C-alpha positions in Angstrom: -30.0 -213.3 -250.8 -30.5 -213.3 -254.5 -30.7 -216.8 -256.1 -28.9 -217.8 -259.3 -28.4 -221.4 -258.3 -31.1 -223.0 -260.5 -34.1 -222.2 -262.8 -36.9 -223.4 -260.6 -36.7 -221.3 -257.4 -39.9 -219.5 -258.1 -43.5 -220.8 -258.5 -45.1 -220.3 -261.9 -45.6 -217.6 -264.4 -48.6 -215.4 -263.5 -50.4 -216.4 -266.7 -50.1 -220.0 -265.7 -51.5 -219.3 -262.2 -54.3 -217.2 -263.7 -55.5 -220.1 -265.9 -55.2 -222.5 -263.0 -57.3 -220.2 -260.8 -59.9 -219.6 -263.6 -60.4 -223.3 -264.1 -60.0 -224.3 -260.4 -63.6 -225.1 -259.6 -64.5 -226.9 -262.9 -65.2 -230.6 -262.7 -63.3 -232.6 -265.2 -62.2 -236.2 -265.8 -59.0 -237.3 -264.1 -55.7 -238.9 -265.2 -55.2 -236.6 -268.2 -58.5 -237.5 -269.9 -59.9 -234.0 -269.5 -60.6 -231.3 -272.0 -57.5 -229.2 -271.1 -55.0 -232.0 -271.6 -56.8 -232.8 -274.9 -56.4 -229.1 -276.0 -52.8 -229.0 -274.9 -52.1 -232.2 -276.8 -53.6 -230.5 -279.9 -51.4 -227.5 -279.5 -48.3 -229.6 -279.2 -49.1 -231.7 -282.2 -49.7 -228.5 -284.2 -46.3 -227.1 -283.1 -44.6 -230.4 -284.1 -46.6 -230.6 -287.4 -47.7 -234.1 -286.7 -51.1 -235.4 -285.7 -49.9 -239.0 -285.1 -47.8 -238.0 -282.0 -48.6 -239.5 -278.6 -48.5 -236.8 -275.9 -48.5 -237.6 -272.2 -48.1 -235.2 -269.2 -46.0 -236.2 -266.3 -45.2 -234.2 -263.1 -41.4 -234.1 -263.2 -38.2 -234.7 -265.2 -36.9 -237.7 -263.2 -40.3 -239.4 -263.6 -40.3 -238.6 -267.3 -36.8 -240.1 -267.8 -37.5 -243.1 -265.7 -40.9 -243.9 -267.3 -39.6 -243.4 -270.9 -36.5 -245.5 -270.4 -38.3 -248.3 -268.5 -40.9 -248.4 -271.3 -38.3 -248.6 -274.0 -35.9 -251.2 -272.6 -36.0 -254.9 -272.0 -34.3 -256.3 -268.9 -30.9 -256.9 -270.5 -30.7 -253.5 -272.2 -29.1 -250.2 -271.1 -29.0 -246.6 -272.1 -26.0 -244.6 -273.6 -25.6 -241.2 -272.1 -22.9 -238.5 -271.8 -21.0 -238.9 -268.5 -22.4 -235.5 -267.5 -25.9 -236.6 -268.4 -28.7 -235.9 -265.9 -29.6 -239.6 -265.6 -26.0 -240.5 -264.8 -25.2 -237.9 -262.2 -28.3 -236.2 -260.8 -31.1 -238.8 -260.4 -29.8 -240.9 -257.6 -29.5 -244.1 -259.7 -33.2 -244.0 -260.7 -32.5 -245.8 -263.9 -30.3 -248.4 -262.3 -32.9 -249.0 -259.6 -35.2 -250.3 -262.3 -32.6 -252.7 -263.6 -31.2 -250.7 -266.5 -27.5 -249.7 -266.6 -26.5 -246.2 -267.7 -23.6 -246.7 -270.1 -21.6 -243.4 -269.7 -19.7 -241.9 -272.6 -16.9 -239.3 -272.1 -17.9 -235.7 -272.9 -16.3 -232.3 -272.2 -19.2 -230.2 -273.4 -22.2 -232.3 -272.2 -23.0 -233.6 -275.7 -22.6 -237.0 -277.3 -21.7 -237.5 -281.0 -22.9 -239.9 -283.6 -19.4 -241.3 -283.8 -19.4 -242.1 -280.1 -22.7 -243.9 -280.4 -21.5 -245.9 -283.4 -18.3 -246.8 -281.6 -20.2 -247.9 -278.5 -22.6 -250.0 -280.5 -19.8 -251.6 -282.5 -17.8 -252.2 -279.4 -20.6 -254.2 -278.0 -21.9 -256.2 -281.0 -18.4 -257.1 -282.3 -17.2 -258.4 -278.9 -17.1 -262.2 -278.8 -18.8 -262.0 -275.3 -21.5 -259.5 -276.3 -24.3 -261.7 -274.8 -22.6 -261.5 -271.5 -22.8 -257.7 -271.4 -25.5 -255.1 -271.2 -26.9 -254.3 -274.7 -27.0 -250.7 -275.7 -30.5 -249.9 -276.9 -31.4 -246.3 -276.2 -29.4 -243.1 -276.6 -30.2 -240.4 -274.0 -29.3 -236.8 -274.8 -30.6 -233.5 -273.2 -31.1 -230.2 -275.0 -29.7 -228.0 -273.5 -27.2 -230.3 -271.9 -26.3 -230.2 -268.2 -23.5 -227.8 -269.3 -25.9 -225.5 -271.1 -24.7 -226.4 -274.6 -27.2 -227.2 -277.4 -27.3 -229.6 -280.3 -27.3 -228.3 -283.9 -29.6 -229.7 -286.5 -26.7 -231.4 -288.2 -25.6 -233.1 -284.9 -29.1 -234.3 -284.2 -29.6 -235.6 -287.7 -26.3 -237.5 -287.5 -27.4 -239.1 -284.1 -30.8 -240.0 -285.6 -29.1 -241.7 -288.6 -26.8 -243.8 -286.6 -29.5 -244.8 -284.1 -31.9 -245.8 -286.8 -29.2 -247.7 -288.7 -28.3 -249.7 -285.6 -31.8 -250.2 -284.1 -31.4 -247.8 -281.2 -34.0 -245.4 -279.8 -33.1 -241.7 -279.6 -34.5 -239.9 -276.5 -34.1 -236.2 -275.9 -34.6 -234.8 -272.3 -36.1 -231.4 -272.8 -36.2 -230.2 -269.2 -34.8 -226.8 -270.4 -36.0 -227.0 -274.0 -37.5 -223.6 -273.9 -34.1 -222.1 -273.2 -32.4 -224.2 -275.9 -34.9 -223.4 -278.7 -34.6 -219.7 -278.1 -30.8 -219.6 -277.8 -28.7 -217.6 -280.2 -27.5 -220.0 -282.9 -30.1 -222.6 -282.4 -31.4 -224.1 -285.7 -33.8 -226.7 -284.2 -37.5 -226.5 -283.7 -40.2 -228.9 -282.5 -41.0 -230.2 -286.0 -37.4 -231.2 -286.6 -37.0 -232.7 -283.1 -40.2 -234.8 -283.4 -39.0 -236.1 -286.8 -35.5 -237.1 -285.6 -36.2 -238.4 -282.1 -38.2 -241.4 -281.1 -39.3 -239.6 -278.0 -38.6 -236.3 -276.3 -40.2 -234.0 -273.8 -41.0 -230.3 -273.4 -40.0 -229.3 -269.9 -42.3 -227.1 -267.9 -40.9 -227.3 -264.3 -37.9 -225.2 -265.2 -39.6 -223.0 -267.8 -42.6 -221.3 -266.2 -44.8 -224.1 -264.9 -45.4 -225.0 -261.3 -44.4 -228.5 -262.3 -44.8 -230.8 -265.3 -43.2 -232.2 -268.5 -44.9 -233.1 -271.7 -43.6 -236.4 -273.2 -44.0 -236.6 -276.9 -43.6 -240.1 -278.6 -43.3 -240.4 -282.3 -42.2 -244.0 -282.6 -45.3 -246.3 -282.6 -43.4 -249.1 -280.9 -42.9 -246.9 -277.8 -46.5 -245.6 -277.9 -47.9 -249.0 -277.2 -49.1 -249.4 -273.5 -47.2 -246.3 -272.4 -50.0 -245.3 -270.0 -49.6 -248.7 -268.3 -46.0 -247.8 -267.6 -46.9 -244.3 -266.4 -49.3 -245.7 -263.9 -46.9 -248.5 -262.7 -44.1 -246.0 -262.1 -46.4 -243.7 -260.0 -46.3 -241.0 -262.6 -50.0 -240.8 -263.6 -51.4 -237.8 -261.8 -55.0 -238.1 -260.7 -55.6 -234.4 -261.1 -54.0 -234.6 -264.6 -55.8 -231.5 -265.8 -53.4 -229.4 -263.7 -50.7 -230.4 -266.2 -52.9 -229.8 -269.2 -53.9 -226.3 -268.1 -50.3 -225.3 -267.5 -49.0 -226.4 -270.9 -52.0 -224.8 -272.6 -51.2 -221.5 -270.9 -47.5 -221.8 -271.8 -47.8 -223.0 -275.4 -51.0 -221.9 -276.9 -49.9 -218.3 -277.5 -46.1 -218.6 -277.4 -45.5 -217.7 -273.8 -43.1 -220.6 -273.4 -40.7 -219.3 -276.0 -41.0 -215.7 -275.0 -39.9 -216.3 -271.4 -37.2 -218.7 -272.5 -35.6 -216.1 -274.7 -35.9 -213.5 -271.9 -33.9 -215.8 -269.5 -31.2 -216.3 -272.2 -31.0 -212.5 -272.7 -30.4 -211.9 -269.0 -27.9 -214.6 -268.9 -26.0 -212.9 -271.7 -25.8 -209.7 -269.7 -24.1 -211.7 -266.9 -21.9 -213.5 -269.4 -20.8 -210.1 -270.9 -19.8 -209.0 -267.4 -17.7 -212.1 -266.9 -15.9 -211.5 -270.2 -15.2 -207.8 -269.4 -13.8 -208.8 -266.0 -11.5 -211.3 -267.7 -13.0 -214.5 -266.2 -12.7 -217.5 -268.5 -15.6 -219.9 -269.1 -15.6 -223.5 -268.0 -17.9 -224.2 -270.9 -19.1 -221.8 -273.6 -22.8 -221.7 -274.3 -25.7 -219.4 -275.2 -28.4 -220.6 -272.9 -29.5 -219.6 -269.4 -26.6 -221.4 -267.6 -23.3 -219.6 -267.2 -20.3 -221.7 -266.3 -17.4 -219.5 -265.3 -14.1 -219.9 -263.6 -13.3 -217.4 -260.8 -10.8 -217.0 -258.0 -12.0 -218.3 -254.6 -11.6 -214.9 -253.0 -14.0 -213.3 -255.5 -16.5 -216.2 -255.1 -16.5 -215.8 -251.3 -17.4 -212.1 -251.8 -20.2 -213.0 -254.2 -21.6 -215.6 -251.8 -22.4 -212.8 -249.4 -25.2 -211.7 -251.7 -25.8 -214.5 -254.2 -26.6 -218.2 -254.2 -25.0 -220.1 -257.1 -23.9 -223.6 -257.8 -20.4 -225.0 -257.3 -19.2 -227.0 -260.3 -15.6 -228.2 -259.6 -12.2 -227.1 -258.4 -9.9 -225.9 -261.2 -6.7 -225.3 -259.3 -5.6 -224.3 -255.8 -7.2 -220.9 -256.0 -9.8 -221.1 -258.7 -13.2 -222.9 -259.0 -15.8 -223.3 -261.7 -19.3 -222.3 -260.7 -22.7 -221.9 -262.4 -25.0 -218.9 -262.4 -28.4 -219.8 -263.7 -31.1 -217.4 -264.8 -34.8 -218.4 -265.2 -38.0 -217.2 -266.7 -38.6 -215.3 -263.5 -35.2 -213.6 -263.1 -35.6 -209.8 -262.8 -33.6 -207.3 -264.9 -32.6 -205.6 -261.7 -31.1 -208.8 -260.1 -29.2 -209.7 -263.3 -27.8 -206.2 -263.5 -26.8 -206.3 -259.8 -24.9 -209.5 -260.3 -23.2 -208.1 -263.5 -22.2 -205.0 -261.5 -20.7 -207.1 -258.7 -18.8 -209.3 -261.1 -17.3 -206.1 -262.4 -16.8 -204.7 -258.9 -19.4 -201.9 -259.7 -17.7 -200.9 -262.9 -20.4 -202.0 -265.3 -20.8 -199.7 -268.4 
């Protein structure tokens, strides 16, 4: 079986493992107070072009989302997110379990617009009963989104403007950020993101690390006491240096971006095969997730060799599915899938 169902099937990039092995027997301070976390923070601040950023290393995406949102919100406040957003559909109510409602906004492409945020804010504040309803306070987006789409600089700037005008925090989930920043057509970088967002994170779990996300906080209000919240939510790793080492290996010499682009390139090979075969896309994107609509007979045949994710039924005989490449996908496996999509007729 060849797996295209997600981007975290494999362990870690060999260079990450090498650095973990090289430093394995060193004695360091715990809880992220070690020299490797310090060096990794320095690399991230340099990439973002800002020395004043707070950088924290957490072990997973759900922990990062939960910790950031809990730290940012008061008990009566909630978070605006696209209806397809990870915190709304794939985290088992983690945000709600801490007393904060996810206020879902309709979205066909996984993105939320500045206009939708403005409308949601106005709908609340202009209602005579606003004090009886959950107050929107934080806007959650992901880049790439759950549907593999990416935000343009203009879209992110517009979101930032409306959030700052209305006193809302802007939080970007970057679990797959390495694939987004290296996608064709992307015009964002870490400098721009750290300027426009109050907080975001660089995902490692899905982009070459064994585990780990690097949370970057630019807003001083959210920086205050953040380590207390990390500890309270069970997200402060005792052997924190394991996170620092991994991000140092990924970011210090550009490995993170190299492997992100490679995954996107292999996804494009599969995407081209879908186009040649005449299969329409459920959502168009340029990242490592391919959402395509196929007839059920074809999907049953592909399932004999490949693992992939079911998205939804389109009609009586067609379904939308997701094929996902990763930093570790081999050229051979991507080509095999492309050939089988074309029934062996690949050019």
